[in-house]
KEVODREN-615821 format. One line per field, with one value per residue: residue number from 1; x, y, z of N, C-alpha, C, CB in turn. Coordinates in nm, 3 decimals. Glycine has a CB too. Example, Ala and Ser with C-alpha at 12.3 -4.5 7.8 and 13.67 -1.06 7.14 Angstrom:
2
num	[1	2]
n.east	[1.319	1.285]
n.north	[-0.569	-0.225]
n.up	[0.780	0.708]
ca.east	[1.230	1.367]
ca.north	[-0.450	-0.106]
ca.up	[0.780	0.714]
c.east	[1.320	1.290]
c.north	[-0.330	0.003]
c.up	[0.780	0.787]
cb.east	[1.131	1.408]
cb.north	[-0.447	-0.060]
cb.up	[0.905	0.572]
END
This chain:
52
num	[1	2	3	4	5	6	7	8	9	10	11	12	13	14	15	16	17	18	19	20	21	22	23	24	25	26	27	28	29	30	31	32	33	34	35	36	37	38	39	40	41	42	43	44	45	46	47	48	49	50	51	52]
n.east	[10.189	10.139	9.978	10.158	10.315	10.127	10.074	10.327	10.362	10.151	10.231	10.471	10.362	10.207	10.414	10.556	10.363	10.280	10.521	10.715	10.588	10.585	10.846	11.125	11.348	11.282	11.255	11.033	10.835	10.671	10.563	10.620	10.482	10.217	10.245	10.310	10.070	9.888	9.991	9.948	9.667	9.598	9.702	9.537	9.284	9.327	9.367	9.116	8.961	9.058	9.259	9.530]
n.north	[10.965	11.041	10.832	10.618	10.698	10.683	10.407	10.303	10.409	10.280	10.012	10.018	10.081	9.851	9.663	9.755	9.718	9.444	9.317	9.268	9.057	8.854	8.837	8.802	8.962	9.223	9.526	9.655	9.931	10.127	10.451	10.532	10.371	10.459	10.722	10.693	10.582	10.793	10.989	10.859	10.841	11.114	11.189	11.034	11.146	11.411	11.357	11.255	11.484	11.637	11.819	11.770]
n.up	[8.569	8.834	8.908	8.920	9.136	9.341	9.336	9.400	9.659	9.793	9.766	9.911	10.158	10.209	10.216	10.437	10.632	10.629	10.590	10.810	10.940	10.752	10.639	10.830	10.821	10.762	10.922	11.182	11.096	11.203	11.250	10.993	10.815	10.847	10.766	10.493	10.406	10.454	10.280	10.033	10.032	10.034	9.784	9.617	9.670	9.582	9.315	9.241	9.277	9.077	9.105	9.080]
ca.east	[10.299	10.083	9.929	10.273	10.353	10.027	10.095	10.451	10.336	10.067	10.312	10.561	10.282	10.176	10.537	10.586	10.262	10.282	10.657	10.778	10.522	10.617	10.991	11.180	11.457	11.231	11.225	10.906	10.856	10.593	10.494	10.647	10.372	10.100	10.278	10.294	9.927	9.827	10.034	9.879	9.525	9.591	9.721	9.418	9.177	9.359	9.346	8.972	8.909	9.111	9.354	9.661]
ca.north	[10.975	11.041	10.696	10.535	10.738	10.625	10.262	10.278	10.437	10.172	9.890	10.037	10.071	9.709	9.596	9.795	9.667	9.298	9.268	9.208	8.931	8.754	8.827	8.848	9.056	9.359	9.580	9.724	10.070	10.215	10.568	10.547	10.303	10.546	10.839	10.654	10.565	10.926	11.052	10.793	10.881	11.253	11.192	10.979	11.246	11.521	11.310	11.247	11.619	11.698	11.925	11.731]
ca.up	[8.663	8.969	8.934	8.961	9.271	9.431	9.340	9.474	9.800	9.847	9.776	10.024	10.280	10.231	10.255	10.574	10.724	10.634	10.572	10.929	10.974	10.650	10.631	10.958	10.798	10.746	11.056	11.201	11.055	11.290	11.196	10.849	10.746	10.848	10.685	10.353	10.380	10.449	10.155	9.923	10.037	9.991	9.639	9.553	9.682	9.491	9.178	9.218	9.268	8.956	9.139	9.028]
c.east	[10.247	10.031	10.042	10.320	10.257	10.049	10.220	10.432	10.252	10.144	10.408	10.486	10.249	10.300	10.574	10.489	10.271	10.422	10.719	10.715	10.561	10.768	11.051	11.291	11.412	11.195	11.087	10.927	10.771	10.524	10.515	10.534	10.251	10.124	10.262	10.148	9.858	9.865	9.962	9.732	9.509	9.608	9.600	9.304	9.203	9.338	9.198	8.909	8.959	9.209	9.490	9.643]
c.north	[10.968	10.902	10.606	10.570	10.679	10.476	10.229	10.302	10.328	10.042	9.901	10.028	9.926	9.632	9.631	9.738	9.516	9.238	9.203	9.076	8.819	8.728	8.883	8.951	9.200	9.413	9.643	9.872	10.170	10.328	10.587	10.483	10.395	10.672	10.808	10.638	10.700	10.998	10.992	10.834	11.025	11.264	11.139	11.081	11.364	11.480	11.303	11.386	11.692	11.810	11.896	11.659]
c.up	[8.807	9.006	8.981	9.102	9.373	9.446	9.422	9.623	9.864	9.862	9.894	10.156	10.311	10.275	10.399	10.674	10.741	10.629	10.694	10.970	10.879	10.645	10.758	10.940	10.784	10.884	11.062	11.174	11.131	11.218	11.047	10.768	10.738	10.767	10.537	10.316	10.367	10.320	10.036	9.918	9.991	9.840	9.564	9.557	9.588	9.346	9.145	9.204	9.144	8.982	9.077	8.897]
cb.east	[10.376	9.971	9.863	10.389	10.356	9.886	10.109	10.564	10.267	9.945	10.391	10.631	10.153	10.118	10.651	10.586	10.124	10.201	10.742	10.772	10.371	10.567	11.046	11.232	11.532	11.107	11.331	10.850	10.827	10.680	10.540	10.784	10.335	10.063	10.420	10.369	9.862	9.870	10.187	9.891	9.468	9.698	9.844	9.374	9.164	9.503	9.412	8.907	8.948	8.999	9.367	9.738]
cb.north	[11.105	11.145	10.637	10.552	10.891	10.652	10.204	10.367	10.572	10.150	9.866	10.172	10.153	9.646	9.635	9.944	9.705	9.243	9.377	9.304	8.949	8.799	8.902	8.731	9.016	9.362	9.684	9.701	10.083	10.272	10.691	10.483	10.172	10.582	10.887	10.524	10.482	11.010	11.038	10.640	10.863	11.337	11.112	10.847	11.296	11.566	11.171	11.170	11.696	11.750	11.939	11.642]
cb.up	[8.641	8.981	8.809	8.861	9.284	9.380	9.197	9.420	9.816	9.758	9.645	10.013	10.266	10.103	10.160	10.584	10.676	10.520	10.529	11.045	10.973	10.513	10.506	11.037	10.676	10.650	11.096	11.347	10.909	11.394	11.269	10.812	10.819	10.990	10.715	10.326	10.491	10.570	10.138	9.936	10.178	10.063	9.600	9.623	9.828	9.512	9.158	9.332	9.393	8.874	9.291	9.130]
END
């Protein structure tokens, strides 16, 4: 389950980062992109440490 959350967060981050450049209909998300990246990294670290 946690793996799917990490994958979804990374996909959303990639879409937010590269999306406005590829598709003009996607608005720039600014801080949301970095927030998703931080959440994904925290989940990966917790998974590697065996906490979650």
